[in-house]
C-alpha positions as protocol buffer text, in pm:
chain_id: "A"
residue {
  index: 1
  type: MET
  ca { x: -295 y: 4106 z: 2574 }
}
residue {
  index: 2
  type: ASN
  ca { x: -168 y: 3790 z: 2412 }
}
residue {
  index: 3
  type: THR
  ca { x: 134 y: 3674 z: 2617 }
}
residue {
  index: 4
  type: LEU
  ca { x: 187 y: 3342 z: 2441 }
}
residue {
  index: 5
  type: PRO
  ca { x: 532 y: 3302 z: 2289 }
}
residue {
  index: 6
  type: ALA
  ca { x: 546 y: 3337 z: 1912 }
}
residue {
  index: 7
  type: ALA
  ca { x: 626 y: 2968 z: 1868 }
}
residue {
  index: 8
  type: HIS
  ca { x: 317 y: 2869 z: 2070 }
}
residue {
  index: 9
  type: ARG
  ca { x: 95 y: 3109 z: 1876 }
}
residue {
  index: 10
  type: ALA
  ca { x: 226 y: 2968 z: 1547 }
}
residue {
  index: 11
  type: ALA
  ca { x: 156 y: 2613 z: 1663 }
}
residue {
  index: 12
  type: ARG
  ca { x: -194 y: 2712 z: 1778 }
}
residue {
  index: 13
  type: ASP
  ca { x: -277 y: 2878 z: 1447 }
}
residue {
  index: 14
  type: ARG
  ca { x: -131 y: 2601 z: 1233 }
}
residue {
  index: 15
  type: PRO
  ca { x: -408 y: 2401 z: 1056 }
}
residue {
  index: 16
  type: LEU
  ca { x: -461 y: 2042 z: 1163 }
}
residue {
  index: 17
  type: PRO
  ca { x: -316 y: 1775 z: 932 }
}
residue {
  index: 18
  type: GLY
  ca { x: -551 y: 1642 z: 666 }
}
residue {
  index: 19
  type: ALA
  ca { x: -714 y: 1301 z: 641 }
}
residue {
  index: 20
  type: VAL
  ca { x: -446 y: 1164 z: 410 }
}
residue {
  index: 21
  type: ARG
  ca { x: -155 y: 1249 z: 639 }
}
residue {
  index: 22
  type: THR
  ca { x: -326 y: 1140 z: 959 }
}
residue {
  index: 23
  type: GLY
  ca { x: -440 y: 820 z: 790 }
}
residue {
  index: 24
  type: LEU
  ca { x: -86 y: 744 z: 675 }
}
residue {
  index: 25
  type: LEU
  ca { x: 60 y: 817 z: 1019 }
}
residue {
  index: 26
  type: ARG
  ca { x: -193 y: 600 z: 1200 }
}
residue {
  index: 27
  type: GLY
  ca { x: -158 y: 331 z: 934 }
}
residue {
  index: 28
  type: ARG
  ca { x: 217 y: 324 z: 987 }
}
residue {
  index: 29
  type: ALA
  ca { x: 164 y: 293 z: 1362 }
}
residue {
  index: 30
  type: GLU
  ca { x: -87 y: 11 z: 1319 }
}
residue {
  index: 31
  type: ILE
  ca { x: 151 y: -177 z: 1090 }
}
residue {
  index: 32
  type: ARG
  ca { x: 427 y: -153 z: 1351 }
}
residue {
  index: 33
  type: VAL
  ca { x: 199 y: -274 z: 1630 }
}
residue {
  index: 34
  type: PHE
  ca { x: 63 y: -563 z: 1425 }
}
residue {
  index: 35
  type: PHE
  ca { x: 400 y: -685 z: 1302 }
}
residue {
  index: 36
  type: ARG
  ca { x: 540 y: -671 z: 1655 }
}
residue {
  index: 37
  type: ASN
  ca { x: 263 y: -909 z: 1764 }
}
residue {
  index: 38
  type: ARG
  ca { x: 429 y: -1232 z: 1656 }
}
residue {
  index: 39
  type: THR
  ca { x: 131 y: -1449 z: 1744 }
}
residue {
  index: 40
  type: ALA
  ca { x: -108 y: -1248 z: 1527 }
}
residue {
  index: 41
  type: LEU
  ca { x: 148 y: -1228 z: 1246 }
}
residue {
  index: 42
  type: VAL
  ca { x: 222 y: -1601 z: 1242 }
}
residue {
  index: 43
  type: PHE
  ca { x: -141 y: -1715 z: 1257 }
}
residue {
  index: 44
  type: GLY
  ca { x: -250 y: -1440 z: 1018 }
}
residue {
  index: 45
  type: THR
  ca { x: -15 y: -1572 z: 749 }
}
residue {
  index: 46
  type: LEU
  ca { x: -10 y: -1941 z: 842 }
}
residue {
  index: 47
  type: LEU
  ca { x: -369 y: -2027 z: 744 }
}
residue {
  index: 48
  type: PRO
  ca { x: -338 y: -1949 z: 369 }
}
residue {
  index: 49
  type: LEU
  ca { x: -12 y: -2144 z: 353 }
}
residue {
  index: 50
  type: ALA
  ca { x: -160 y: -2443 z: 535 }
}
residue {
  index: 51
  type: LEU
  ca { x: -469 y: -2450 z: 311 }
}
residue {
  index: 52
  type: MET
  ca { x: -258 y: -2422 z: -2 }
}
residue {
  index: 53
  type: LEU
  ca { x: -35 y: -2711 z: 101 }
}
residue {
  index: 54
  type: LEU
  ca { x: -334 y: -2921 z: 208 }
}
residue {
  index: 55
  type: PHE
  ca { x: -550 y: -2880 z: -103 }
}
residue {
  index: 56
  type: GLY
  ca { x: -251 y: -2860 z: -336 }
}
residue {
  index: 57
  type: THR
  ca { x: -141 y: -3201 z: -209 }
}
residue {
  index: 58
  type: LEU
  ca { x: -489 y: -3358 z: -212 }
}
residue {
  index: 59
  type: PHE
  ca { x: -580 y: -3246 z: -566 }
}
residue {
  index: 60
  type: LYS
  ca { x: -335 y: -3411 z: -802 }
}
residue {
  index: 61
  type: GLY
  ca { x: -310 y: -3414 z: -1179 }
}
residue {
  index: 62
  type: SER
  ca { x: -405 y: -3149 z: -1433 }
}
residue {
  index: 63
  type: VAL
  ca { x: -724 y: -2959 z: -1504 }
}
residue {
  index: 64
  type: PRO
  ca { x: -917 y: -3170 z: -1761 }
}
residue {
  index: 65
  type: GLY
  ca { x: -844 y: -3061 z: -2116 }
}
residue {
  index: 66
  type: THR
  ca { x: -536 y: -2859 z: -2018 }
}
residue {
  index: 67
  type: SER
  ca { x: -182 y: -2913 z: -1898 }
}
residue {
  index: 68
  type: VAL
  ca { x: -230 y: -2680 z: -1600 }
}
residue {
  index: 69
  type: PRO
  ca { x: -174 y: -2861 z: -1267 }
}
residue {
  index: 70
  type: VAL
  ca { x: -467 y: -2840 z: -1026 }
}
residue {
  index: 71
  type: HIS
  ca { x: -236 y: -2717 z: -752 }
}
residue {
  index: 72
  type: ASP
  ca { x: -164 y: -2407 z: -961 }
}
residue {
  index: 73
  type: VAL
  ca { x: -535 y: -2328 z: -951 }
}
residue {
  index: 74
  type: VAL
  ca { x: -522 y: -2375 z: -575 }
}
residue {
  index: 75
  type: VAL
  ca { x: -233 y: -2127 z: -547 }
}
residue {
  index: 76
  type: ALA
  ca { x: -431 y: -1854 z: -726 }
}
residue {
  index: 77
  type: GLY
  ca { x: -743 y: -1929 z: -523 }
}
residue {
  index: 78
  type: VAL
  ca { x: -562 y: -1928 z: -190 }
}
residue {
  index: 79
  type: LEU
  ca { x: -415 y: -1586 z: -271 }
}
residue {
  index: 80
  type: ALA
  ca { x: -770 y: -1458 z: -322 }
}
residue {
  index: 81
  type: SER
  ca { x: -908 y: -1618 z: -6 }
}
residue {
  index: 82
  type: GLY
  ca { x: -606 y: -1493 z: 189 }
}
residue {
  index: 83
  type: VAL
  ca { x: -687 y: -1137 z: 83 }
}
residue {
  index: 84
  type: MET
  ca { x: -1047 y: -1177 z: 197 }
}
residue {
  index: 85
  type: SER
  ca { x: -943 y: -1336 z: 525 }
}
residue {
  index: 86
  type: ALA
  ca { x: -686 y: -1066 z: 603 }
}
residue {
  index: 87
  type: ALA
  ca { x: -903 y: -777 z: 486 }
}
residue {
  index: 88
  type: PHE
  ca { x: -1266 y: -861 z: 557 }
}
residue {
  index: 89
  type: ASN
  ca { x: -1241 y: -1095 z: 857 }
}
residue {
  index: 90
  type: THR
  ca { x: -958 y: -912 z: 1034 }
}
residue {
  index: 91
  type: LEU
  ca { x: -1113 y: -568 z: 999 }
}
residue {
  index: 92
  type: ALA
  ca { x: -1470 y: -678 z: 1073 }
}
residue {
  index: 93
  type: ILE
  ca { x: -1356 y: -834 z: 1401 }
}
residue {
  index: 94
  type: GLY
  ca { x: -1116 y: -550 z: 1484 }
}
residue {
  index: 95
  type: THR
  ca { x: -1371 y: -277 z: 1413 }
}
residue {
  index: 96
  type: ALA
  ca { x: -1640 y: -452 z: 1617 }
}
residue {
  index: 97
  type: LEU
  ca { x: -1405 y: -482 z: 1913 }
}
residue {
  index: 98
  type: GLU
  ca { x: -1281 y: -122 z: 1883 }
}
residue {
  index: 99
  type: SER
  ca { x: -1635 y: 14 z: 1871 }
}
residue {
  index: 100
  type: GLY
  ca { x: -1725 y: -194 z: 2175 }
}
residue {
  index: 101
  type: ASP
  ca { x: -1429 y: -108 z: 2400 }
}
residue {
  index: 102
  type: GLY
  ca { x: -1448 y: 267 z: 2336 }
}
residue {
  index: 103
  type: THR
  ca { x: -1146 y: 297 z: 2106 }
}
residue {
  index: 104
  type: LEU
  ca { x: -1347 y: 463 z: 1830 }
}
residue {
  index: 105
  type: LYS
  ca { x: -1508 y: 696 z: 2081 }
}
residue {
  index: 106
  type: ARG
  ca { x: -1169 y: 811 z: 2207 }
}
residue {
  index: 107
  type: LEU
  ca { x: -1050 y: 868 z: 1851 }
}
residue {
  index: 108
  type: ARG
  ca { x: -1318 y: 1137 z: 1813 }
}
residue {
  index: 109
  type: GLY
  ca { x: -1106 y: 1357 z: 2039 }
}
residue {
  index: 110
  type: THR
  ca { x: -811 y: 1338 z: 1801 }
}
residue {
  index: 111
  type: PRO
  ca { x: -748 y: 1491 z: 1455 }
}
residue {
  index: 112
  type: LEU
  ca { x: -818 y: 1147 z: 1304 }
}
residue {
  index: 113
  type: SER
  ca { x: -1129 y: 1177 z: 1086 }
}
residue {
  index: 114
  type: PRO
  ca { x: -1344 y: 876 z: 992 }
}
residue {
  index: 115
  type: SER
  ca { x: -1197 y: 879 z: 640 }
}
residue {
  index: 116
  type: ALA
  ca { x: -844 y: 879 z: 784 }
}
residue {
  index: 117
  type: TYR
  ca { x: -943 y: 586 z: 1005 }
}
residue {
  index: 118
  type: PHE
  ca { x: -1065 y: 395 z: 697 }
}
residue {
  index: 119
  type: TRP
  ca { x: -743 y: 459 z: 505 }
}
residue {
  index: 120
  type: SER
  ca { x: -522 y: 367 z: 800 }
}
residue {
  index: 121
  type: LYS
  ca { x: -695 y: 29 z: 817 }
}
residue {
  index: 122
  type: ALA
  ca { x: -662 y: -16 z: 441 }
}
residue {
  index: 123
  type: LEU
  ca { x: -289 y: 55 z: 468 }
}
residue {
  index: 124
  type: LEU
  ca { x: -251 y: -206 z: 742 }
}
residue {
  index: 125
  type: VAL
  ca { x: -433 y: -468 z: 537 }
}
residue {
  index: 126
  type: LEU
  ca { x: -235 y: -386 z: 222 }
}
residue {
  index: 127
  type: ALA
  ca { x: 87 y: -452 z: 413 }
}
residue {
  index: 128
  type: LEU
  ca { x: -43 y: -778 z: 561 }
}
residue {
  index: 129
  type: CYS
  ca { x: -178 y: -902 z: 226 }
}
residue {
  index: 130
  type: ALA
  ca { x: 149 y: -812 z: 52 }
}
residue {
  index: 131
  type: VAL
  ca { x: 339 y: -1028 z: 302 }
}
residue {
  index: 132
  type: GLN
  ca { x: 91 y: -1311 z: 243 }
}
residue {
  index: 133
  type: LEU
  ca { x: 127 y: -1282 z: -134 }
}
residue {
  index: 134
  type: VAL
  ca { x: 506 y: -1306 z: -121 }
}
residue {
  index: 135
  type: LEU
  ca { x: 498 y: -1601 z: 121 }
}
residue {
  index: 136
  type: VAL
  ca { x: 234 y: -1794 z: -75 }
}
residue {
  index: 137
  type: LEU
  ca { x: 422 y: -1753 z: -404 }
}
residue {
  index: 138
  type: ALA
  ca { x: 752 y: -1849 z: -240 }
}
residue {
  index: 139
  type: VAL
  ca { x: 610 y: -2160 z: -70 }
}
residue {
  index: 140
  type: ALA
  ca { x: 420 y: -2257 z: -389 }
}
residue {
  index: 141
  type: TRP
  ca { x: 744 y: -2237 z: -585 }
}
residue {
  index: 142
  type: ALA
  ca { x: 927 y: -2450 z: -328 }
}
residue {
  index: 143
  type: ALA
  ca { x: 649 y: -2708 z: -275 }
}
residue {
  index: 144
  type: PHE
  ca { x: 488 y: -2739 z: -618 }
}
residue {
  index: 145
  type: GLY
  ca { x: 737 y: -2583 z: -858 }
}
residue {
  index: 146
  type: PHE
  ca { x: 488 y: -2304 z: -927 }
}
residue {
  index: 147
  type: VAL
  ca { x: 634 y: -2053 z: -1173 }
}
residue {
  index: 148
  type: PRO
  ca { x: 518 y: -1690 z: -1131 }
}
residue {
  index: 149
  type: PRO
  ca { x: 439 y: -1499 z: -1451 }
}
residue {
  index: 150
  type: ALA
  ca { x: 733 y: -1347 z: -1635 }
}
residue {
  index: 151
  type: SER
  ca { x: 534 y: -1089 z: -1833 }
}
residue {
  index: 152
  type: PRO
  ca { x: 515 y: -733 z: -1694 }
}
residue {
  index: 153
  type: ASP
  ca { x: 153 y: -720 z: -1815 }
}
residue {
  index: 154
  type: ARG
  ca { x: 66 y: -1016 z: -1594 }
}
residue {
  index: 155
  type: TRP
  ca { x: 231 y: -854 z: -1292 }
}
residue {
  index: 156
  type: ALA
  ca { x: 40 y: -531 z: -1362 }
}
residue {
  index: 157
  type: LEU
  ca { x: -282 y: -733 z: -1380 }
}
residue {
  index: 158
  type: LEU
  ca { x: -197 y: -905 z: -1052 }
}
residue {
  index: 159
  type: LEU
  ca { x: -130 y: -566 z: -891 }
}
residue {
  index: 160
  type: TRP
  ca { x: -459 y: -400 z: -979 }
}
residue {
  index: 161
  type: VAL
  ca { x: -664 y: -711 z: -898 }
}
residue {
  index: 162
  type: PHE
  ca { x: -480 y: -737 z: -566 }
}
residue {
  index: 163
  type: VAL
  ca { x: -533 y: -370 z: -472 }
}
residue {
  index: 164
  type: LEU
  ca { x: -901 y: -364 z: -572 }
}
residue {
  index: 165
  type: GLY
  ca { x: -961 y: -690 z: -386 }
}
residue {
  index: 166
  type: VAL
  ca { x: -798 y: -555 z: -72 }
}
residue {
  index: 167
  type: LEU
  ca { x: -994 y: -228 z: -80 }
}
residue {
  index: 168
  type: ALA
  ca { x: -1327 y: -397 z: -150 }
}
residue {
  index: 169
  type: ASN
  ca { x: -1288 y: -643 z: 135 }
}
residue {
  index: 170
  type: CYS
  ca { x: -1142 y: -405 z: 391 }
}
residue {
  index: 171
  type: PHE
  ca { x: -1420 y: -147 z: 347 }
}
residue {
  index: 172
  type: LEU
  ca { x: -1679 y: -423 z: 370 }
}
residue {
  index: 173
  type: GLY
  ca { x: -1509 y: -552 z: 683 }
}
residue {
  index: 174
  type: ILE
  ca { x: -1513 y: -212 z: 851 }
}
residue {
  index: 175
  type: GLY
  ca { x: -1876 y: -158 z: 755 }
}
residue {
  index: 176
  type: VAL
  ca { x: -1993 y: -499 z: 878 }
}
residue {
  index: 177
  type: GLY
  ca { x: -1787 y: -471 z: 1195 }
}
residue {
  index: 178
  type: SER
  ca { x: -1945 y: -133 z: 1270 }
}
residue {
  index: 179
  type: LEU
  ca { x: -2295 y: -282 z: 1239 }
}
residue {
  index: 180
  type: VAL
  ca { x: -2242 y: -593 z: 1451 }
}
residue {
  index: 181
  type: THR
  ca { x: -2412 y: -590 z: 1790 }
}
residue {
  index: 182
  type: ASP
  ca { x: -2287 y: -925 z: 1929 }
}
residue {
  index: 183
  type: ARG
  ca { x: -1917 y: -843 z: 1935 }
}
residue {
  index: 184
  type: ARG
  ca { x: -1811 y: -1144 z: 2139 }
}
residue {
  index: 185
  type: GLY
  ca { x: -1935 y: -1393 z: 1881 }
}
residue {
  index: 186
  type: ILE
  ca { x: -1840 y: -1206 z: 1564 }
}
residue {
  index: 187
  type: GLY
  ca { x: -1550 y: -1439 z: 1485 }
}
residue {
  index: 188
  type: ALA
  ca { x: -1773 y: -1746 z: 1474 }
}
residue {
  index: 189
  type: VAL
  ca { x: -2046 y: -1558 z: 1286 }
}
residue {
  index: 190
  type: LEU
  ca { x: -1806 y: -1453 z: 1009 }
}
residue {
  index: 191
  type: GLN
  ca { x: -1617 y: -1781 z: 978 }
}
residue {
  index: 192
  type: PHE
  ca { x: -1918 y: -1987 z: 868 }
}
residue {
  index: 193
  type: PRO
  ca { x: -2011 y: -1781 z: 556 }
}
residue {
  index: 194
  type: PHE
  ca { x: -1642 y: -1730 z: 474 }
}
residue {
  index: 195
  type: VAL
  ca { x: -1580 y: -2105 z: 458 }
}
residue {
  index: 196
  type: LEU
  ca { x: -1887 y: -2155 z: 238 }
}
residue {
  index: 197
  type: LEU
  ca { x: -1783 y: -1873 z: 6 }
}
residue {
  index: 198
  type: GLN
  ca { x: -1448 y: -2037 z: -57 }
}
residue {
  index: 199
  type: PHE
  ca { x: -1620 y: -2347 z: -194 }
}
residue {
  index: 200
  type: VAL
  ca { x: -1866 y: -2159 z: -419 }
}
residue {
  index: 201
  type: SER
  ca { x: -1610 y: -1909 z: -552 }
}
residue {
  index: 202
  type: GLY
  ca { x: -1366 y: -2141 z: -730 }
}
residue {
  index: 203
  type: VAL
  ca { x: -1090 y: -2109 z: -471 }
}
residue {
  index: 204
  type: TYR
  ca { x: -977 y: -2472 z: -461 }
}
residue {
  index: 205
  type: TYR
  ca { x: -1082 y: -2593 z: -808 }
}
residue {
  index: 206
  type: PRO
  ca { x: -1190 y: -2440 z: -1142 }
}
residue {
  index: 207
  type: PHE
  ca { x: -1505 y: -2233 z: -1102 }
}
residue {
  index: 208
  type: GLY
  ca { x: -1658 y: -2377 z: -1420 }
}
residue {
  index: 209
  type: GLN
  ca { x: -1674 y: -2723 z: -1259 }
}
residue {
  index: 210
  type: LEU
  ca { x: -1929 y: -2605 z: -1003 }
}
residue {
  index: 211
  type: PRO
  ca { x: -2304 y: -2663 z: -1058 }
}
residue {
  index: 212
  type: ASP
  ca { x: -2478 y: -2369 z: -1226 }
}
residue {
  index: 213
  type: ALA
  ca { x: -2677 y: -2280 z: -913 }
}
residue {
  index: 214
  type: LEU
  ca { x: -2360 y: -2251 z: -704 }
}
residue {
  index: 215
  type: GLN
  ca { x: -2191 y: -2048 z: -977 }
}
residue {
  index: 216
  type: GLN
  ca { x: -2474 y: -1796 z: -963 }
}
residue {
  index: 217
  type: VAL
  ca { x: -2443 y: -1770 z: -585 }
}
residue {
  index: 218
  type: GLY
  ca { x: -2066 y: -1729 z: -599 }
}
residue {
  index: 219
  type: ALA
  ca { x: -2090 y: -1459 z: -867 }
}
residue {
  index: 220
  type: LEU
  ca { x: -2280 y: -1238 z: -622 }
}
residue {
  index: 221
  type: PHE
  ca { x: -1975 y: -1194 z: -396 }
}
residue {
  index: 222
  type: PRO
  ca { x: -1631 y: -1038 z: -450 }
}
residue {
  index: 223
  type: LEU
  ca { x: -1430 y: -1351 z: -369 }
}
residue {
  index: 224
  type: LYS
  ca { x: -1534 y: -1518 z: -696 }
}
residue {
  index: 225
  type: TRP
  ca { x: -1418 y: -1222 z: -903 }
}
residue {
  index: 226
  type: LEU
  ca { x: -1099 y: -1181 z: -702 }
}
residue {
  index: 227
  type: ALA
  ca { x: -1011 y: -1549 z: -753 }
}
residue {
  index: 228
  type: GLN
  ca { x: -1087 y: -1518 z: -1125 }
}
residue {
  index: 229
  type: GLY
  ca { x: -861 y: -1214 z: -1154 }
}
residue {
  index: 230
  type: MET
  ca { x: -583 y: -1400 z: -972 }
}
residue {
  index: 231
  type: ARG
  ca { x: -615 y: -1693 z: -1212 }
}
residue {
  index: 232
  type: ALA
  ca { x: -601 y: -1458 z: -1510 }
}
residue {
  index: 233
  type: ALA
  ca { x: -281 y: -1303 z: -1375 }
}
residue {
  index: 234
  type: LEU
  ca { x: -102 y: -1619 z: -1264 }
}
residue {
  index: 235
  type: LEU
  ca { x: -220 y: -1903 z: -1487 }
}
residue {
  index: 236
  type: PRO
  ca { x: -189 y: -1975 z: -1862 }
}
residue {
  index: 237
  type: ASP
  ca { x: -457 y: -1842 z: -2096 }
}
residue {
  index: 238
  type: THR
  ca { x: -547 y: -2199 z: -2192 }
}
residue {
  index: 239
  type: LEU
  ca { x: -725 y: -2226 z: -1857 }
}
residue {
  index: 240
  type: ALA
  ca { x: -967 y: -1946 z: -1952 }
}
residue {
  index: 241
  type: ALA
  ca { x: -1167 y: -2206 z: -2148 }
}
residue {
  index: 242
  type: GLU
  ca { x: -1262 y: -2363 z: -1813 }
}
residue {
  index: 243
  type: GLU
  ca { x: -1437 y: -2045 z: -1699 }
}
residue {
  index: 244
  type: PRO
  ca { x: -1818 y: -2035 z: -1750 }
}
residue {
  index: 245
  type: ALA
  ca { x: -1781 y: -1765 z: -2019 }
}
residue {
  index: 246
  type: HIS
  ca { x: -1472 y: -1942 z: -2168 }
}
residue {
  index: 247
  type: ALA
  ca { x: -1276 y: -1619 z: -2109 }
}
residue {
  index: 248
  type: TRP
  ca { x: -1117 y: -1433 z: -1819 }
}
residue {
  index: 249
  type: GLU
  ca { x: -1372 y: -1147 z: -1848 }
}
residue {
  index: 250
  type: LEU
  ca { x: -1132 y: -893 z: -1703 }
}
residue {
  index: 251
  type: GLU
  ca { x: -1374 y: -608 z: -1767 }
}
residue {
  index: 252
  type: ARG
  ca { x: -1637 y: -777 z: -1551 }
}
residue {
  index: 253
  type: VAL
  ca { x: -1375 y: -859 z: -1289 }
}
residue {
  index: 254
  type: SER
  ca { x: -1272 y: -493 z: -1263 }
}
residue {
  index: 255
  type: LEU
  ca { x: -1632 y: -368 z: -1261 }
}
residue {
  index: 256
  type: ALA
  ca { x: -1738 y: -618 z: -995 }
}
residue {
  index: 257
  type: LEU
  ca { x: -1445 y: -535 z: -765 }
}
residue {
  index: 258
  type: LEU
  ca { x: -1494 y: -160 z: -820 }
}
residue {
  index: 259
  type: ALA
  ca { x: -1864 y: -194 z: -739 }
}
residue {
  index: 260
  type: TRP
  ca { x: -1786 y: -381 z: -417 }
}
residue {
  index: 261
  type: THR
  ca { x: -1520 y: -122 z: -328 }
}
residue {
  index: 262
  type: VAL
  ca { x: -1763 y: 167 z: -371 }
}
residue {
  index: 263
  type: GLY
  ca { x: -2040 y: -23 z: -195 }
}
residue {
  index: 264
  type: GLY
  ca { x: -1811 y: -110 z: 95 }
}
residue {
  index: 265
  type: LEU
  ca { x: -1699 y: 251 z: 130 }
}
residue {
  index: 266
  type: VAL
  ca { x: -2062 y: 371 z: 136 }
}
residue {
  index: 267
  type: LEU
  ca { x: -2141 y: 105 z: 398 }
}
residue {
  index: 268
  type: CYS
  ca { x: -1845 y: 228 z: 605 }
}
residue {
  index: 269
  type: VAL
  ca { x: -1967 y: 586 z: 603 }
}
residue {
  index: 270
  type: LEU
  ca { x: -2328 y: 495 z: 685 }
}
residue {
  index: 271
  type: ALA
  ca { x: -2227 y: 254 z: 960 }
}
residue {
  index: 272
  type: GLN
  ca { x: -1992 y: 506 z: 1123 }
}
residue {
  index: 273
  type: ARG
  ca { x: -2259 y: 777 z: 1110 }
}
residue {
  index: 274
  type: ARG
  ca { x: -2498 y: 537 z: 1280 }
}
residue {
  index: 275
  type: LEU
  ca { x: -2247 y: 475 z: 1555 }
}
residue {
  index: 276
  type: LEU
  ca { x: -2191 y: 847 z: 1599 }
}
residue {
  index: 277
  type: ARG
  ca { x: -2564 y: 913 z: 1630 }
}
residue {
  index: 278
  type: LYS
  ca { x: -2597 y: 645 z: 1896 }
}
residue {
  index: 279
  type: GLY
  ca { x: -2286 y: 762 z: 2076 }
}
residue {
  index: 280
  type: LEU
  ca { x: -2116 y: 425 z: 2043 }
}
residue {
  index: 281
  type: SER
  ca { x: -1803 y: 538 z: 1858 }
}
């Protein structure tokens, strides 16, 4: 005879929340925890600002053949590199540490599915990158007189480039972090290629001024396309002539970022399945 109270029976029979709801709930919790950590928040947002002020001050004058100040190019590039730093580096390191200390293993005993885990991390990074974007634009306006675009079309372009860039980099970060075996040295391992990518992706100066060989290397990675999309959204169209194709190539930008988003998501799923098979998550 079932002696459980009706309320307990109803709670027992109620279906578990889906991946979307659990992902949103965990994402909200992770955002609260991260933003309460003042040290992580300050240093997570300070680096893009410092790099923008440094390179924006060093590189003076206008882009040759245009009236666009070089520091405006730096602003767009720093926004792109800030997204990659916050999304890829933060999540690669965090996922590696969580898989090593048993956090992911303990999550298997909760209603949080792997897909919900992915989306909770994406939500955290979206919030962090949004804060970075606002701060970079505000400091650029105060330090360099940078004028954000007034056209709604430009803001819409900035939005979809921003979201695709965040998703592509955060899924890649989770996937790479799940595959790393040397968790203690992951920060140093990631920092070296990240620094190189910034200089071959047109972050601090027009991409078209790079040697052809470096342009081909940079075009293989999402940071180049993210920086190009940021320039298209934030800078005058006259600067498009400085791109290798003499155009913003927004179709290629969207296809490249979508391809990296899908590829990163596939890498996430495969990496998490590998961890599950080995009993490490």
